[in-house]
N, C-alpha and C positions, 0 to 999 in steps of 0.2 A: 345321144349324139348331139353335139353342139357345133355350130358353124359361126365363124367370125368373118365378116365381110370387110373389105378395105373401105376406109373412110371416103365419102363422096363418090362411091362406086359400088356396083353390085357384084364385083368380082370376089370370089372366095379367097380369103387369106389363110385361114386355118380351120381344119376340121378336127374335132376332138371327140373321142369315144371313151367312156368310163365303164368299168365293171365287166369282167370276163369277155374281153375283146378278142375276136377271131379275125384274122386276116387271111385272105386267099387271093393270090395274084398269079396270073399265068404269064410267063416270059418265053419268048421264042429262043430255042437253043441254036447253036451253030449249024446243026443239021436241019433246021427249019421246023422242028417239032416243038410243041408246047411243053415246057417244064413247069411244074407247079411249085410255087412258094407258099408255104402256110406258116402262120404264126399265131401265138396266143399270148396274152398279157393281161395285166390288171387295167391298163389304160393305154391309149395310143393317140398320136397326133400326126396329122398329114398337112404338109405345106405344099400346095401345087406349084408355087414359084420355084421351089427347090427340087420337086419330085422326090421327096424324102418322107418315109414313114418312120416314126420313132415309136418303139414299143417299150413300155415301162413295166418292170416287175417290182411292184411295191411290196406285195405280200409274198409272192413266189417269183422265181426267176422268169423273165420273159423268154420265149422260145421262138426261133425261126428255123424252118426245115425247108430245104430245097431238094426236089426229087430229080431224077434223071441220072445220067452217067457221072455227074459231079455232085452226087448227093452229099449233103452235109446237114448237121443239126447243131445249132449254136444256142447256148443258154447264157443269160446275163441279166444284169440289173437294168441296163438301158441298151437296146439294140437299134441300129439305124439300117433301114433297107432303102437303097437308092433304086427307084423304079426304072429310071432311064438307063442305068448301067448294069443292074442286076447284082450289085455287090452288097455285102453285109458288113457292117462295122460295129464294133463293141465300144460303147463309151465306158470309161473307167467308173466303176461303182465303189461303194464303201469298202467292200471286201478286197478289191483289187484283183479278183480272180474271175475267170470265165471258164465255161466247159464247152469244148468243141468235140462233136462226135461225127466221125466219118464211117463209111461202111466197114473199114478195117478195125475200128475201135474208137475209144474215147481218150482224151487227154485234157488235163487242166493246165492252163497257161495264165500268166499275168495278163490282165486286160489292157487293151490299148485305148485309142481314142483320146478325147480331151479330158 
């Protein structure tokens, strides 16, 4: 785990983790109950200013799973999880494909993002 601080300040700018990274975050659902978001990747970055966690799948695809009534699993080369909104975004990787799995099944789609 590595931390970068802002210049001339002790405030955290970037938190970086490398090697079998596991993310677990609890977000409050509309019903007020905690839903769990879990992820795993080869490396991750967190920028507190943006409230965004980026998971990178360098050797294997990064994965994010959300539990609860809107359960979903997303696989991709680079995934963004917005902590303040609870949304997941896929950054376009080399293959241009991502896999989204819902309780009803799985489908492959072109990846979005930048």
